[in-house]
C-alpha positions as a Markdown table, in Angstrom:
| # | Residue | x | y | z |
|---|---|---|---|---|
| 1 | Met | 3.2 | 0.3 | -22.6 |
| 2 | Pro | 6.4 | 0.6 | -24.6 |
| 3 | Asp | 9.9 | 0.8 | -23.1 |
| 4 | Leu | 10.1 | 4.5 | -22.1 |
| 5 | His | 13.9 | 4.7 | -22.5 |
| 6 | Ala | 14.0 | 3.1 | -25.9 |
| 7 | Thr | 11.5 | 5.6 | -27.4 |
| 8 | Ala | 12.9 | 8.8 | -26.0 |
| 9 | Ser | 13.1 | 11.7 | -28.3 |
| 10 | Ala | 13.9 | 15.4 | -28.1 |
| 11 | Leu | 11.0 | 16.4 | -25.9 |
| 12 | Arg | 11.9 | 18.5 | -22.9 |
| 13 | Arg | 9.9 | 18.3 | -19.7 |
| 14 | Ser | 8.1 | 21.6 | -20.7 |
| 15 | Asp | 7.2 | 19.9 | -24.0 |
| 16 | Leu | 5.8 | 16.9 | -22.2 |
| 17 | Ala | 3.8 | 19.2 | -19.9 |
| 18 | Arg | 2.4 | 21.1 | -22.9 |
| 19 | Arg | 1.4 | 18.0 | -24.8 |
| 20 | Thr | -0.3 | 16.4 | -21.8 |
| 21 | Gly | -1.7 | 19.5 | -20.1 |
| 22 | Cys | 0.2 | 18.4 | -16.9 |
| 23 | Asn | 1.9 | 20.8 | -14.6 |
| 24 | Leu | 5.7 | 20.7 | -14.6 |
| 25 | Glu | 5.8 | 20.2 | -10.8 |
| 26 | Thr | 3.3 | 17.4 | -11.1 |
| 27 | Ile | 5.6 | 15.6 | -13.7 |
| 28 | Arg | 8.5 | 16.0 | -11.2 |
| 29 | Tyr | 6.3 | 14.6 | -8.4 |
| 30 | Tyr | 5.2 | 11.6 | -10.5 |
| 31 | Glu | 8.9 | 10.9 | -11.3 |
| 32 | Ser | 9.8 | 11.2 | -7.6 |
| 33 | Val | 7.1 | 8.7 | -6.5 |
| 34 | Gly | 7.9 | 6.3 | -9.4 |
| 35 | Leu | 4.7 | 6.7 | -11.5 |
| 36 | Met | 6.9 | 8.1 | -14.2 |
| 37 | Pro | 10.4 | 6.7 | -14.6 |
| 38 | Asp | 13.4 | 8.9 | -14.7 |
| 39 | Pro | 13.8 | 9.9 | -18.3 |
| 40 | Pro | 17.0 | 9.2 | -20.2 |
| 41 | Arg | 19.4 | 12.1 | -20.4 |
| 42 | Thr | 21.5 | 13.6 | -23.1 |
| 43 | Ala | 25.3 | 13.7 | -22.9 |
| 44 | Ser | 25.0 | 17.2 | -21.3 |
| 45 | Gly | 22.5 | 15.8 | -18.7 |
| 46 | His | 19.2 | 17.2 | -20.1 |
| 47 | Arg | 16.2 | 15.1 | -19.7 |
| 48 | Arg | 14.5 | 13.8 | -22.9 |
| 49 | Tyr | 11.1 | 12.4 | -23.2 |
| 50 | Gly | 9.4 | 10.6 | -26.0 |
| 51 | Pro | 5.9 | 9.4 | -27.2 |
| 52 | Ala | 5.9 | 6.6 | -24.6 |
| 53 | His | 6.3 | 9.2 | -21.8 |
| 54 | Val | 3.4 | 11.1 | -23.2 |
| 55 | Glu | 1.3 | 7.9 | -23.3 |
| 56 | Arg | 2.3 | 7.0 | -19.7 |
| 57 | Leu | 1.7 | 10.4 | -18.3 |
| 58 | Ser | -1.7 | 10.6 | -20.1 |
| 59 | Phe | -2.6 | 7.3 | -18.5 |
| 60 | Val | -1.7 | 8.5 | -15.1 |
| 61 | Met | -3.6 | 11.7 | -15.5 |
| 62 | Arg | -6.7 | 10.0 | -16.8 |
| 63 | Ala | -6.6 | 7.5 | -13.9 |
| 64 | Arg | -6.3 | 10.5 | -11.4 |
| 65 | Asp | -9.3 | 12.1 | -13.2 |
| 66 | Leu | -11.2 | 8.9 | -12.5 |
| 67 | Gly | -10.3 | 9.1 | -8.8 |
| 68 | Phe | -7.8 | 6.3 | -8.7 |
| 69 | Thr | -5.3 | 6.7 | -5.8 |
| 70 | Met | -1.6 | 6.8 | -6.5 |
| 71 | Glu | -1.2 | 3.3 | -5.1 |
| 72 | Glu | -4.0 | 2.0 | -7.4 |
| 73 | Ile | -2.4 | 3.6 | -10.4 |
| 74 | Arg | 0.9 | 2.1 | -9.4 |
| 75 | Gly | -0.9 | -1.3 | -9.3 |
| 76 | Leu | -2.4 | -0.8 | -12.7 |
| 77 | Leu | 0.9 | 0.3 | -14.2 |
| 78 | Ser | 2.6 | -2.7 | -12.6 |
| 79 | Leu | 0.1 | -5.0 | -14.4 |
| 80 | Val | 0.7 | -3.2 | -17.7 |
| 81 | Asp | 4.5 | -3.0 | -17.3 |
| 82 | Arg | 4.9 | -6.7 | -16.7 |
| 83 | Gly | 3.1 | -7.3 | -20.0 |
| 84 | Ser | 1.2 | -10.3 | -19.0 |
| 85 | His | -1.9 | -8.7 | -17.4 |
| 86 | Thr | -5.4 | -10.1 | -18.0 |
| 87 | Cys | -8.6 | -8.2 | -18.4 |
| 88 | Ala | -9.8 | -10.1 | -15.3 |
| 89 | Glu | -7.0 | -8.6 | -13.1 |
| 90 | Val | -7.7 | -5.1 | -14.4 |
| 91 | Ala | -11.4 | -5.5 | -14.0 |
| 92 | Arg | -11.0 | -6.7 | -10.4 |
| 93 | Met | -9.1 | -3.5 | -9.6 |
| 94 | Gly | -11.7 | -1.5 | -11.4 |
| 95 | Arg | -14.6 | -3.1 | -9.5 |
| 96 | His | -12.9 | -2.4 | -6.2 |
| 97 | His | -12.4 | 1.3 | -7.2 |
| 98 | Leu | -16.0 | 1.6 | -8.3 |
| 99 | Glu | -17.1 | 0.4 | -4.9 |
| 100 | Val | -15.0 | 3.0 | -3.2 |
| 101 | Val | -16.5 | 5.7 | -5.5 |
| 102 | Arg | -20.0 | 4.5 | -4.8 |
| 103 | Ala | -19.3 | 4.6 | -1.0 |
| 104 | Lys | -18.0 | 8.2 | -1.4 |
| 105 | Ile | -21.2 | 9.1 | -3.3 |
| 106 | Arg | -23.3 | 7.7 | -0.5 |
| 107 | Asp | -21.3 | 9.6 | 2.1 |
| 108 | Leu | -21.6 | 12.8 | 0.1 |
| 109 | Gln | -25.4 | 12.3 | -0.3 |
| 110 | Ala | -25.7 | 11.9 | 3.5 |
| 111 | Ile | -23.6 | 15.0 | 4.1 |
| 112 | Glu | -25.8 | 16.9 | 1.6 |
| 113 | Ala | -28.9 | 15.8 | 3.5 |
| 114 | Val | -27.6 | 16.9 | 6.8 |
| 115 | Leu | -26.4 | 20.3 | 5.4 |
| 116 | Ser | -29.6 | 20.9 | 3.4 |
| 117 | Gly | -31.8 | 20.1 | 6.4 |
| 118 | Thr | -29.8 | 22.2 | 8.8 |
| 119 | Ile | -29.5 | 25.2 | 6.5 |
| 120 | Ser | -33.2 | 25.1 | 5.7 |
| 121 | Arg | -33.8 | 25.7 | 9.4 |
| 122 | Cys | -31.7 | 28.9 | 9.3 |
| 123 | Thr | -34.0 | 31.9 | 9.7 |
| 124 | Gly | -31.7 | 34.4 | 8.1 |
| 125 | Ala | -32.5 | 36.8 | 11.0 |
| 126 | Asp | -29.9 | 39.1 | 12.5 |
| 127 | Thr | -29.5 | 36.9 | 15.5 |
| 128 | Pro | -26.6 | 34.8 | 16.8 |
| 129 | Asp | -28.8 | 31.7 | 16.8 |
| 130 | Cys | -27.8 | 29.5 | 13.9 |
| 131 | Pro | -28.8 | 25.9 | 13.4 |
| 132 | Leu | -25.7 | 25.1 | 11.4 |
| 133 | Leu | -23.4 | 26.4 | 14.1 |
| 134 | Asp | -25.5 | 24.5 | 16.6 |
| 135 | Val | -24.9 | 21.3 | 14.7 |
| 136 | Leu | -21.2 | 21.9 | 14.5 |
| 137 | Asn | -20.9 | 22.9 | 18.1 |
| 138 | Glu | -23.1 | 20.2 | 19.6 |
| 139 | Gly | -21.6 | 17.3 | 17.7 |
| 140 | Gln | -24.9 | 16.5 | 16.0 |
| 141 | Ala | -22.9 | 15.7 | 12.9 |
| 142 | Ala | -23.2 | 12.1 | 14.2 |
| 143 | Glu | -26.0 | 11.9 | 11.6 |
| 144 | Met | -23.2 | 12.0 | 9.0 |
| 145 | Pro | -21.6 | 8.9 | 7.6 |
| 146 | Ala | -18.6 | 7.4 | 9.4 |
| 147 | Gly | -15.4 | 8.9 | 8.0 |
| 148 | Gly | -17.1 | 11.9 | 6.4 |
| 149 | Ala | -16.5 | 12.6 | 2.8 |
| 150 | Glu | -12.7 | 12.3 | 2.7 |
């Protein structure tokens, strides 16, 4: 990615938010955790962003959309920022993330099966007996995957 300070222009944070569809507070957060560098400032102290900031923020947002964690994004950006990354390095990170996504899908499918089976046993009668509450109260959720769907 290009040098973010060298390509700054007259974009304000609100302009950056509008161009990327990112919330202003999210931009502030990404700056505070180092995913977005502090932008250069005018002589009067106003932040100014440029096309490189738009590109970097779009990268971060797309990575978040694909489920990458902040630390994974930081790793990807580190590879890109050093300018000597290889496709093999990026692919290794991508494969690891794909395995995490697949594990989450398996966990969610197991949770779906437990919920579907339990809810199908609900009679819908006006009675306090409820299979779903029984499962939750009795700890029968042990059928669910370790770690749940977090």
